C-alpha positions as a printed NumPy array, in Angstrom:
array([[106.091,  39.296,  -4.739],
       [102.639,  37.776,  -4.257],
       [100.217,  35.974,  -6.565],
       [ 97.257,  38.17 ,  -7.48 ],
       [ 95.291,  35.538,  -9.388],
       [ 95.718,  32.039, -10.764],
       [ 97.05 ,  28.829,  -9.319],
       [100.785,  28.275,  -8.86 ],
       [100.256,  24.513,  -9.226],
       [100.559,  24.869, -12.981],
       [ 96.945,  23.939, -13.725],
       [ 95.677,  25.777, -16.799],
       [ 92.025,  26.527, -17.383],
       [ 89.358,  29.134, -17.989],
       [ 87.75 ,  29.549, -14.555],
       [ 86.545,  33.001, -13.57 ],
       [ 86.941,  33.212,  -9.809],
       [ 88.843,  34.993,  -7.056],
       [ 92.568,  34.64 ,  -6.443],
       [ 93.987,  31.139,  -6.712],
       [ 90.644,  29.671,  -7.78 ],
       [ 90.918,  31.509, -11.12 ],
       [ 92.69 ,  29.879, -14.045],
       [ 94.616,  31.132, -17.102],
       [ 96.293,  29.484, -20.067],
       [ 99.62 ,  31.064, -21.055],
       [ 98.764,  34.668, -20.15 ],
       [100.958,  37.038, -22.157],
       [100.381,  40.796, -21.686],
       [ 99.198,  42.878, -18.73 ],
       [ 98.029,  46.482, -18.414],
       [ 96.56 ,  48.512, -15.566],
       [ 93.868,  51.192, -15.761],
       [ 93.478,  54.296, -13.608],
       [ 91.271,  52.45 , -11.111],
       [ 93.835,  49.701, -10.503],
       [ 92.103,  47.009, -12.554],
       [ 94.506,  44.651, -14.337],
       [ 93.756,  43.508, -17.893],
       [ 95.391,  40.323, -19.157],
       [ 95.673,  38.909, -22.661],
       [ 94.997,  35.234, -21.903],
       [ 96.807,  34.058, -24.996],
       [ 95.839,  30.41 , -25.353],
       [ 92.343,  30.871, -23.939],
       [ 91.744,  33.41 , -26.751],
       [ 90.338,  35.917, -24.264],
       [ 90.993,  39.159, -22.445],
       [ 90.591,  38.825, -18.677],
       [ 90.03 ,  41.505, -16.031],
       [ 91.337,  41.309, -12.461],
       [ 90.113,  43.716,  -9.805],
       [ 92.391,  45.012,  -7.064],
       [ 90.826,  42.34 ,  -4.838],
       [ 91.846,  39.554,  -7.223],
       [ 88.412,  38.872,  -8.758],
       [ 88.898,  37.506, -12.275],
       [ 86.292,  37.785, -15.033],
       [ 86.386,  37.214, -18.785],
       [ 86.332,  40.722, -20.224],
       [ 86.197,  39.884, -23.937],
       [ 86.306,  36.857, -26.213],
       [ 85.055,  33.315, -25.896],
       [ 87.176,  30.835, -23.881],
       [ 88.977,  28.271, -26.051],
       [ 87.341,  29.554, -29.248],
       [ 89.732,  31.247, -31.63 ],
       [ 88.568,  33.294, -34.606],
       [ 87.926,  36.805, -35.769],
       [ 84.693,  38.601, -34.989],
       [ 83.881,  42.132, -33.91 ],
       [ 80.901,  42.902, -31.728],
       [ 79.828,  42.655, -28.106],
       [ 82.905,  41.964, -26.013],
       [ 81.404,  38.989, -24.158],
       [ 80.041,  35.993, -26.034],
       [ 80.34 ,  37.497, -29.537],
       [ 83.809,  38.921, -30.176],
       [ 86.565,  36.44 , -31.025],
       [ 90.378,  36.695, -30.903],
       [ 93.248,  34.586, -32.209],
       [ 96.311,  34.501, -29.953],
       [ 95.959,  37.88 , -28.222],
       [ 99.328,  39.094, -26.932],
       [100.17 ,  42.708, -26.157],
       [ 97.599,  44.795, -24.294],
       [ 97.324,  48.454, -23.261],
       [ 94.768,  50.755, -21.627],
       [ 94.372,  54.471, -22.341],
       [ 93.336,  57.214, -19.924],
       [ 89.669,  56.817, -20.929],
       [ 89.636,  53.114, -20.1  ],
       [ 89.697,  51.851, -23.692],
       [ 91.574,  48.563, -24.007],
       [ 93.81 ,  47.795, -27.007],
       [ 94.853,  44.246, -27.922],
       [ 97.518,  42.976, -30.306],
       [ 95.51 ,  40.173, -31.928],
       [ 98.597,  38.443, -33.263],
       [ 96.986,  35.479, -35.002],
       [ 94.636,  37.807, -36.874],
       [ 97.412,  40.299, -37.859],
       [ 95.347,  43.105, -36.32 ],
       [ 95.146,  45.54 , -33.421],
       [ 91.719,  45.485, -31.776],
       [ 90.015,  48.042, -29.54 ],
       [ 87.535,  47.341, -26.732],
       [ 85.374,  50.336, -25.884],
       [ 81.842,  50.801, -24.609],
       [ 81.231,  47.071, -24.429],
       [ 82.21 ,  46.373, -28.037],
       [ 85.272,  45.073, -29.852],
       [ 86.32 ,  46.735, -33.112],
       [ 89.384,  46.498, -35.34 ],
       [ 91.603,  49.569, -35.09 ],
       [ 94.084,  48.539, -37.804],
       [ 95.089,  45.591, -39.96 ],
       [ 93.209,  42.959, -41.96 ],
       [ 92.501,  39.423, -40.663],
       [ 91.726,  35.908, -41.869],
       [ 94.516,  34.746, -44.163],
       [ 98.314,  34.948, -44.257],
       [ 98.005,  36.374, -47.767],
       [ 96.738,  39.546, -46.092],
       [ 99.756,  39.785, -43.796],
       [102.491,  42.221, -44.792],
       [104.166,  45.467, -43.822],
       [102.089,  48.129, -45.607],
       [101.409,  51.436, -43.898],
       [ 97.994,  52.988, -44.404],
       [ 94.586,  53.666, -42.906],
       [ 92.684,  51.039, -40.91 ],
       [ 92.145,  47.815, -42.838],
       [ 94.577,  49.011, -45.52 ],
       [ 97.512,  48.517, -43.151],
       [ 99.267,  45.174, -42.858],
       [101.125,  43.471, -40.013],
       [103.271,  40.34 , -39.985],
       [101.878,  36.862, -39.393],
       [102.668,  34.553, -36.482],
       [105.305,  32.082, -37.644],
       [104.216,  28.462, -37.905],
       [107.343,  26.912, -36.377],
       [108.307,  29.528, -33.78 ],
       [106.611,  31.626, -31.1  ],
       [107.486,  34.832, -32.939],
       [105.663,  37.099, -35.365],
       [102.553,  39.201, -35.658],
       [101.787,  42.441, -33.829],
       [103.096,  41.651, -30.345],
       [103.754,  44.449, -27.845],
       [101.455,  47.439, -27.317],
       [101.672,  50.805, -25.581],
       [ 99.433,  53.879, -25.746],
       [100.421,  57.493, -25.116],
       [ 98.481,  60.372, -23.557],
       [ 97.163,  61.439, -26.983],
       [ 95.714,  58.023, -27.784],
       [ 98.424,  56.954, -30.24 ],
       [ 99.117,  53.222, -30.08 ],
       [102.653,  51.857, -30.545],
       [103.112,  48.278, -31.767],
       [106.101,  45.978, -32.062],
       [105.453,  44.285, -35.406],
       [107.604,  41.351, -34.485],
       [107.821,  39.401, -37.744],
       [108.564,  42.6  , -39.682],
       [111.254,  43.709, -37.164],
       [109.645,  47.138, -36.967],
       [107.966,  49.573, -34.584],
       [104.625,  50.844, -35.868],
       [102.418,  53.761, -34.771],
       [ 98.622,  53.846, -35.009],
       [ 96.798,  57.159, -34.641],
       [ 93.447,  57.306, -32.796],
       [ 91.813,  57.264, -36.245],
       [ 93.568,  54.01 , -37.196],
       [ 96.248,  55.308, -39.574],
       [ 99.411,  53.173, -39.408],
       [102.973,  54.332, -40.069],
       [106.347,  52.665, -39.512],
       [108.407,  54.588, -36.964],
       [111.578,  52.511, -36.958],
       [113.044,  49.442, -38.627],
       [112.989,  48.255, -42.225],
       [110.691,  45.318, -42.998],
       [111.444,  42.473, -43.228],
       [115.156,  42.966, -42.478],
       [116.449,  42.064, -39.021],
       [119.563,  43.538, -37.43 ],
       [120.866,  45.493, -34.474],
       [121.898,  48.868, -35.891],
       [121.056,  52.065, -34.063],
       [119.789,  54.82 , -36.331],
       [116.865,  56.949, -37.437],
       [113.677,  55.572, -38.999],
       [114.395,  52.808, -41.507],
       [118.091,  53.077, -40.631],
       [117.42 ,  51.417, -37.269],
       [117.217,  47.638, -37.076],
       [115.55 ,  45.211, -34.652],
       [115.458,  41.439, -34.275],
       [111.951,  40.26 , -33.336],
       [111.112,  43.169, -30.982],
       [108.711,  42.185, -28.205],
       [107.559,  44.527, -25.443],
       [107.182,  48.278, -25.855],
       [106.493,  51.104, -23.405],
       [106.02 ,  54.852, -23.789],
       [106.976,  57.453, -21.186],
       [104.947,  60.507, -20.168],
       [107.099,  62.584, -22.53 ],
       [106.478,  60.241, -25.476],
       [109.845,  58.439, -25.469],
       [109.643,  54.797, -26.577],
       [111.405,  51.826, -24.976],
       [111.579,  48.499, -26.815],
       [112.564,  45.008, -25.686],
       [114.576,  43.85 , -28.706],
       [114.081,  40.165, -28.021],
       [116.647,  38.295, -30.114],
       [119.228,  41.049, -29.783],
       [118.99 ,  40.629, -25.994],
       [118.843,  44.407, -25.566],
       [116.577,  47.225, -24.433],
       [116.422,  49.99 , -27.039],
       [115.084,  53.502, -26.547],
       [114.133,  56.5  , -28.622],
       [116.985,  58.96 , -28.303],
       [115.964,  62.616, -28.123],
       [117.809,  64.705, -30.685],
       [119.776,  67.527, -29.133],
       [119.416,  70.97 , -30.711],
       [121.893,  71.404, -33.51 ],
       [124.684,  73.973, -33.452],
       [126.318,  75.385, -36.58 ],
       [129.744,  76.994, -36.564],
       [130.962,  78.887, -39.609],
       [134.607,  78.731, -40.652],
       [135.984,  81.176, -43.187],
       [137.493,  78.445, -45.351],
       [136.381,  75.177, -43.735],
       [132.635,  75.596, -44.417],
       [129.893,  74.84 , -41.89 ],
       [130.548,  72.599, -38.905],
       [127.346,  71.042, -37.559],
       [127.289,  69.584, -34.049],
       [124.398,  67.482, -32.754],
       [123.289,  63.962, -31.813],
       [124.745,  61.069, -33.791],
       [121.971,  59.134, -35.549],
       [119.57 ,  62.096, -35.636],
       [118.443,  64.035, -38.701],
       [119.124,  67.757, -39.1  ],
       [118.115,  70.282, -41.74 ],
       [120.547,  73.069, -42.668],
       [118.87 ,  76.319, -43.772],
       [120.11 ,  79.736, -44.82 ],
       [118.682,  83.232, -45.234],
       [119.988,  86.574, -46.443],
       [117.287,  88.677, -44.787],
       [116.67 ,  90.203, -41.395],
       [113.301,  91.341, -40.174],
       [112.907,  94.262, -37.737],
       [112.932,  92.032, -34.622],
       [115.827,  91.331, -35.669],
       [114.99 ,  87.596, -35.908],
       [116.015,  85.765, -39.062],
       [113.278,  84.96 , -41.54 ],
       [112.641,  83.655, -45.095],
       [114.664,  80.458, -44.695],
       [115.752,  78.267, -47.613],
       [116.786,  74.638, -47.121],
       [120.303,  73.715, -48.168],
       [120.384,  70.051, -47.217],
       [119.171,  67.418, -44.746],
       [121.632,  65.032, -43.145],
       [121.596,  62.151, -40.666],
       [124.686,  62.588, -38.508],
       [126.989,  59.58 , -38.623],
       [129.448,  61.564, -36.551],
       [129.565,  64.903, -34.785],
       [130.838,  67.404, -35.767],
       [129.772,  67.162, -39.409],
       [131.314,  69.34 , -42.113],
       [129.127,  70.828, -44.867],
       [130.351,  73.051, -47.684],
       [127.864,  75.601, -49.014],
       [129.06 ,  75.545, -52.617],
       [125.957,  77.433, -53.758],
       [126.768,  80.564, -51.74 ],
       [126.82 ,  83.682, -53.974],
       [129.779,  86.003, -54.103],
       [127.675,  88.848, -52.755],
       [125.308,  89.173, -49.766],
       [125.789,  87.732, -46.327],
       [124.291,  84.371, -45.486],
       [122.906,  83.433, -42.099],
       [122.622,  79.724, -41.222],
       [120.6  ,  77.608, -38.83 ],
       [120.323,  73.874, -38.041],
       [116.95 ,  72.304, -37.245],
       [116.588,  68.903, -35.559],
       [113.917,  66.849, -37.368]])
């Protein structure tokens, strides 16, 4: 382990310089671009800093020691309020969880814009999904270090994943700024594994996304690392009297369909949905009480 930038003497400050001559104030998040540059959310300096591979530190966006909310040119105009999580996509765009402003910001082409959320007042904090400024994130709590959009990760398609810490949820933002809740149920905390709103978190912090799109979450107050479990393909077995036995991944959702037709391939076609179930155990027994007395039925199970 070596020190890339900043002084180990514990002296905080705003100096742009090389190596140990540079100063930070409670840096929070780090991200690395394809060229090896390191981007840092310098939380209590209200800035985003850039460190080259050689350790040269510059202020990339924001105004040192000035908190606020302002879009515009990244240097000298744009303002942040307690920036925390940070991520860089394959095109070099930088995303910042601007926790104190309840927003996720984007730095691209020399300018800072707001990708999602609405700033200024705690009355505009919340948990609403929606497009751009119509979405809401939690506020930073006044008497604790928790709350607000906190951790960030970006996938190969430009989707941004956010730990909405005060809402105990994981949110997804499309490249166009549309926000949905992937997991957790705001504002309820807990530790349950499950699907969607059936999963629970307790002030989730960091988040990362793999090359295949699997999410990993640091569930801070549960002292655990959570991950997005891939759902195995479902298998249906038909018993003459026992009904349908569905086998799959516990906690994943499956749709059970049927058809009475064959096409010439002879693949099955013209499917009708019977039910959708989240497996609390595997195998799962389902009785098709609607089956007619005539005609054969063919069944399939689809992982959702």
